[in-house]
N, C-alpha and C positions, 0 to 999 in steps of 0.2 A: 497434432495433422502430421503423418508418414511425407516425408520430400517424395516430387513429384503428384500426390497424391488427384493431382487434373490436369496432369502435363507436364510441359517446359512452363515453369518460373523463371519469377524477374531472380535481377541477380542482388534487388538485396533482402528475395523472402529466407536468406539462407542466416544476414545475415542477421533479419524480427528473431527467427527460429531463435537466434542462438542466445537476444538478446529478452527475451521472451522466456526462455526457461533457466537461465540466471539469477532472476526472478524469483522464490519458491512459492513467494502467498498473491502471486498472479493473477485476476480476475477471483479472488474465494473472499466471499463475502465474513467483510468486520467482525472481528465476537466484542461482543459488553467488555473483555480481561485485554484485548486490540484497543480501541479506545480505553478505557483509564489511562494502561499506559503511554500509552499519544497525550492524553493531556497531562501525567503525571511528570512526563518529557520535555514536554515542552515548559512547565511550571520552575521544577529542576535547571531550564533554561540549556539546555541542549537544543545544537543544531538541526536541522528538518533532515542535511544527510546524513548526521550520526544515528540519525531515530531511523531513518528509512534503511540503513542499513541495518540498527539494532534484530525492528521490527519486522527485516527482512520484506519488503513493501518498499514501491517505486514511492520517490522523488513528489512525485507528482499525484499519485497515491496517498500520500498521508497530508503534502497541503491541501487536497479536494476532503479528505476525512478529520482532518482540521480543522479545513471551514465550512461544513457542515457540522458535526456537533457545535462547531462557535455559534450556528446561528440558533439551535435549540439550548444554547442554555448550560452545552454539562461541560465543567469538573471534573479537576483530579480527586474522583472521591468514588464510593463507588455503588453508596445510592444508585447515581444522575444517569451511570450505563446503562439504563433498560429505553430501550425501545419500542 
């Protein structure tokens, strides 16, 4: 959204806009391959922060998707990353 679309903006809005643009896949749907990669990197012992950087996702997004996949029993093999 362009700056000042709704008139005067709070001070935090500029910082939020910059932060959102820094994460390339913000608000994008997870693909099956990304779920597989997430599971793979976790099983290899990568830190969540590193996985977030590799996948171009926020750290929060990585944690949420990891626990979402874990609840559903998804593991690091291509066959089980089906929605």
